[in-house]
C-alpha positions in Angstrom: -22.3 -14.8 0.1 -21.3 -11.8 -1.9 -20.3 -12.1 -5.6 -18.9 -8.6 -6.0 -15.8 -9.4 -3.8 -14.7 -11.7 -6.6 -15.7 -9.4 -9.5 -12.7 -8.2 -11.6 -14.6 -5.3 -13.3 -12.7 -2.1 -13.2 -14.6 1.0 -14.4 -11.4 2.5 -15.7 -10.7 -0.5 -17.8 -12.5 -1.5 -21.0 -11.9 -5.1 -20.3 -14.3 -7.0 -18.0 -14.1 -10.7 -17.3 -16.3 -13.1 -15.3 -15.1 -13.9 -11.8 -13.6 -17.2 -10.8 -17.0 -18.2 -9.5 -17.9 -19.3 -13.1 -15.4 -22.3 -12.8 -15.6 -22.9 -9.0 -15.9 -26.6 -8.3 -14.2 -27.7 -11.5 -12.6 -30.0 -12.4 -15.4 -32.2 -10.9 -13.6 -34.9 -9.0 -14.4 -38.6 -9.4 -15.1 -40.4 -6.1 -12.4 -43.0 -6.8 -9.7 -42.3 -9.5 -9.8 -44.6 -12.5 -7.5 -45.4 -15.4 -7.7 -44.4 -19.0 -8.4 -48.1 -19.8 -11.5 -47.9 -17.6 -12.6 -44.7 -19.4 -12.3 -46.6 -22.7 -14.4 -49.4 -21.3 -17.1 -47.0 -20.1 -17.2 -45.4 -23.6 -17.6 -48.8 -25.2 -14.5 -48.3 -27.4 -11.4 -50.5 -28.0 -8.0 -49.6 -26.6 -6.9 -49.0 -30.2 -8.6 -45.6 -30.0 -6.3 -44.6 -27.1 -3.0 -42.8 -27.9 -1.6 -42.8 -24.4 -0.8 -45.3 -21.7 -3.9 -47.3 -20.6 -2.9 -47.2 -16.9 -2.9 -43.4 -16.9 -4.8 -42.1 -13.9 -7.9 -39.9 -14.3 -9.1 -38.0 -11.2 -11.9 -35.8 -12.5 -13.7 -34.3 -15.5 -14.0 -30.7 -16.8 -14.5 -28.5 -19.8 -11.4 -28.4 -22.0 -10.8 -24.8 -20.9 -10.9 -25.8 -17.2 -8.8 -28.9 -17.6 -6.1 -29.8 -15.1 -3.6 -32.6 -14.9 -5.5 -35.8 -14.2 -8.8 -34.6 -15.8 -10.8 -36.0 -18.7 -12.3 -33.6 -21.2 -13.4 -33.4 -24.9 -12.6 -31.2 -27.9 -15.4 -30.6 -30.4 -13.2 -29.0 -33.0 -11.0 -30.4 -35.8 -7.6 -29.6 -37.3 -5.5 -26.7 -36.2 -8.2 -25.2 -34.1 -8.4 -28.4 -32.1 -4.6 -28.4 -31.5 -4.7 -24.8 -30.4 -7.5 -25.3 -27.9 -5.9 -28.5 -26.5 -2.5 -26.8 -26.1 -4.1 -23.9 -24.1 -5.4 -26.4 -21.4 -3.9 -29.0 -19.2 -6.3 -31.9 -19.3 -4.6 -35.3 -19.2 -7.1 -37.4 -21.3 -9.1 -35.8 -24.1 -11.7 -37.2 -26.5 -11.0 -35.9 -30.0 -12.0 -36.4 -33.6 -10.1 -38.9 -35.5 -7.2 -37.3 -37.4 -6.4 -34.6 -34.8 -2.6 -34.4 -34.6 -1.0 -35.9 -31.6 0.5 -33.4 -29.1 3.3 -34.4 -26.7 2.1 -34.6 -23.1 -1.6 -35.3 -24.0 -3.4 -38.5 -24.4 -6.3 -38.8 -26.9 -9.3 -41.0 -27.3 -9.8 -40.8 -31.1 -13.5 -41.1 -32.2 -16.0 -39.8 -34.7 -18.0 -38.2 -31.9 -15.9 -36.9 -29.0 -18.9 -35.1 -27.3 -20.9 -38.3 -27.2 -18.0 -40.3 -25.8 -17.6 -37.7 -23.0 -21.3 -37.7 -22.2 -21.4 -41.5 -22.1 -18.5 -41.7 -19.7 -19.6 -38.8 -17.4 -23.2 -40.1 -17.3 -21.9 -43.3 -15.7 -19.4 -41.6 -13.4 -22.1 -39.1 -12.1 -25.5 -40.8 -12.6 -27.2 -38.6 -10.0 -26.8 -35.5 -12.3 -28.9 -36.8 -15.1 -32.4 -36.3 -13.6 -32.6 -34.7 -10.2 -35.5 -36.2 -8.2 -38.1 -33.7 -7.3 -38.1 -34.7 -3.7 -34.9 -36.8 -2.9 -33.8 -38.1 0.5 -32.9 -35.1 2.6 -35.1 -32.6 0.8 -37.5 -30.7 3.1 -40.3 -28.3 3.1 -38.5 -25.1 3.8 -38.3 -23.8 7.4 -36.8 -20.9 9.1 -35.1 -23.3 11.6 -32.9 -24.6 8.9 -32.2 -21.1 7.4 -32.1 -18.5 10.2 -33.2 -15.1 9.0 -34.9 -16.3 5.8 -38.6 -16.0 5.2 -40.4 -18.8 3.3 -43.8 -19.1 1.7 -45.9 -22.2 1.6 -44.9 -25.5 -0.1 -41.4 -24.5 -0.9 -39.0 -27.5 -1.3 -35.3 -27.1 -0.5 -32.9 -29.9 -1.5 -29.8 -30.8 0.5 -26.6 -28.8 0.1 -28.3 -25.4 -0.4 -27.2 -22.1 1.1 -29.5 -19.1 1.6 -28.3 -15.8 3.1 -30.0 -14.0 5.9 -32.7 -11.4 4.9 -33.8 -13.3 1.9 -37.4 -14.0 1.1 -38.3 -17.3 -0.7 -41.9 -17.3 -2.1 -44.6 -20.0 -2.4 -44.2 -23.2 -4.4 -40.5 -22.6 -5.1 -38.0 -25.5 -5.7 -34.3 -25.0 -5.0 -32.1 -27.9 -6.1 -28.9 -29.1 -4.5 -25.7 -27.1 -4.9 -27.5 -23.7 -5.1 -26.1 -20.7 -3.2 -28.3 -17.7 -2.7 -26.9 -14.6 -1.1 -28.3 -12.1 1.4 -31.4 -10.0 1.0 -32.6 -11.8 -2.1 -36.2 -12.2 -3.3 -37.1 -15.5 -5.1 -40.7 -15.0 -6.1 -43.5 -17.6 -6.2 -43.2 -20.6 -8.5 -39.5 -20.3 -9.3 -37.3 -23.3 -10.0 -33.6 -22.7 -9.2 -30.8 -25.2 -10.0 -32.7 -27.8 -12.1 -31.4 -29.4 -15.2 -31.7 -27.5 -18.5 -32.1 -29.0 -22.0 -28.9 -30.4 -23.4 -28.6 -33.7 -25.3 -26.4 -35.4 -27.7 -27.3 -38.1 -30.2 -26.0 -41.6 -29.8 -25.1 -44.0 -32.6 -28.7 -45.3 -32.8 -30.0 -41.7 -33.4 -31.5 -41.5 -29.9 -31.0 -38.6 -27.5 -28.7 -38.9 -24.4 -28.7 -36.3 -21.6 -25.6 -34.2 -21.2 -24.9 -34.4 -17.4 -25.3 -31.1 -15.5 -22.3 -31.0 -13.2 -22.4 -27.3 -12.3 -24.3 -25.2 -9.8 -26.3 -22.0 -9.5 -24.5 -19.2 -7.6 -26.6 -16.1 -6.8 -25.2 -12.9 -5.1 -26.7 -10.4 -2.7 -29.8 -8.2 -3.4 -30.9 -10.3 -6.3 -34.6 -10.4 -7.3 -36.1 -13.2 -9.4 -39.6 -12.7 -10.7 -42.5 -15.2 -10.5 -42.4 -18.5 -12.3 -38.8 -18.0 -13.5 -36.3 -20.8 -14.0 -32.5 -20.7 -13.6 -30.7 -23.9 -14.7 -27.5 -25.1 -13.2 -24.4 -25.3 -15.4 -23.0 -28.2 -17.4 -19.3 -27.9 -17.0 -19.3 -24.4 -15.5 -21.6 -22.7 -13.0 -24.6 -20.4 -13.7 -23.8 -17.2 -11.9 -25.9 -14.1 -11.1 -23.8 -11.3 -9.5 -25.1 -8.8 -6.9 -28.1 -6.7 -7.7 -29.4 -8.7 -10.7 -33.1 -8.2 -11.2 -35.6 -10.2 -13.4 -39.3 -10.0 -14.1 -41.7 -12.9 -14.3 -41.3 -15.9 -16.6 -37.6 -15.4 -17.3 -35.5 -18.4 -18.3 -31.8 -18.4 -17.6 -30.1 -21.5 -19.2 -27.0 -23.3 -18.1 -23.6 -21.7 -17.9 -24.9 -18.1 -18.1 -22.9 -15.4 -16.3 -24.8 -12.2 -15.4 -22.8 -9.2 -14.3 -23.9 -7.1 -11.4 -27.0 -4.8 -11.6 -28.2 -6.3 -14.8 -31.9 -6.2 -15.5 -34.0 -8.8 -17.4 -37.6 -7.8 -18.0 -40.6 -10.2 -18.1 -40.4 -13.1 -20.5 -36.7 -12.9 -21.4 -35.0 -16.1 -22.5 -31.2 -16.5 -22.2 -30.0 -19.5 -24.0 -26.9 -21.3 -22.7 -23.4 -19.9 -22.0 -24.2 -16.2 -22.3 -21.8 -13.7 -20.7 -23.6 -10.5 -19.7 -21.4 -7.7 -18.4 -22.6 -5.3 -15.6 -25.5 -2.9 -16.0 -27.1 -4.5 -19.0 -30.9 -3.9 -19.6 -32.9 -6.5 -21.5 -36.5 -5.6 -22.6 -39.6 -7.8 -22.2 -39.7 -10.9 -24.4 -36.2 -10.7 -25.8 -34.4 -13.9 -26.8 -30.6 -14.1 -26.7 -29.0 -17.0 -28.6 -26.3 -19.1 -26.9 -22.6 -18.4 -26.6 -23.0 -14.6 -26.8 -21.2 -11.8 -24.9 -23.3 -8.7 -24.1 -21.2 -5.7 -23.3 -21.4 -3.5 -20.3 -24.3 -1.0 -20.0 -25.8 -2.1 -23.3 -29.6 -2.1 -23.9 -31.6 -4.8 -25.7 -35.1 -3.7 -26.8 -38.3 -5.6 -26.1 -38.9 -8.6 -28.4 -35.4 -8.5 -29.9 -33.8 -11.7 -31.1 -30.1 -11.4 -30.5 -27.8 -13.6 -32.5 -24.5 -11.8 -32.3 -22.3 -10.2 -29.5 -23.4 -6.8 -28.4 -20.7 -4.1 -27.9 -20.7 -2.2 -24.6 -23.0 0.8 -24.4 -24.9 -0.1 -27.5 -28.7 -0.4 -28.0 -30.0 -3.2 -30.3 -33.5 -4.0 -31.5 -35.3 -6.1 -34.0 -35.1 -9.7 -35.3 -32.3 -10.3 -35.9 -31.2 -7.5 -33.5 -29.1 -4.7 -34.9 -27.5 -1.6 -33.4 -29.5 1.6 -33.3 -26.9 4.4 -33.0 -29.2 7.3 -32.0 -30.7 5.2 -29.2 -27.3 4.1 -27.9 -26.6 7.6 -26.7 -29.3 7.5 -24.0 
């Protein structure tokens, strides 16, 4: 597999966007289509909360931005912002906050906690995504017979539905979970966990935590190197993607839904919280922490131990806690 063939980066253009790999596999289809009335039942709500026909067919689930006709999604915004986000997508059935204005062509489940309604429904539709078993049926100790041209260390566990390209080297005591794709000539060092669940929960009405199902995958390009004892979590409602040539040191954590552009470099001990978009050729120094839902511009540099809480403009160097631009360093 090569990720760069899908990359839409143009060096003559200031605009870079993640490739279609980020949303590959979504909407996630339900094994047997169900009705909106069944969704209401799974959510534990009354039909009075539904604004559309109860016999409306639902065929899959997705993030609101990835919604298609027949899919179920949720909107975690209120008022005009909610209406704007909903109108930009095409999901058929959407869990929304009470009071969101009805929009022609969309059906709503009105509730005081749309995210929790979505989690409760999806958890029942895809129960296997809640807590992947460390050694499920079909998992094997890695062998070169199953993956020709791949070298494995000792005690490495490979789950079903995993692809690894020729020329790759998988170290000792590695676990690779179902749905993971690793390209050619990659190095996954000792002790890495690839494709497991990250930490994402929502509170129920009793104040307890419920797990947000991880429906995405991990997709890794060619010539990627992952350092010892690192973890890469699969996505929630998108995939976690590392494009060609990404390099990490030891003890790096890449949380769900992150997208790393080609040739990016993460030094030892870096933590990427969820849903970070990192453009190509970014350098991150040792021990830096990047808060979730950030965009890190092309060829930018993040100093060691920085705590990044805002987007970083392309070709900018930031350092400190909270991280701030340092103009004289950005020239180098």
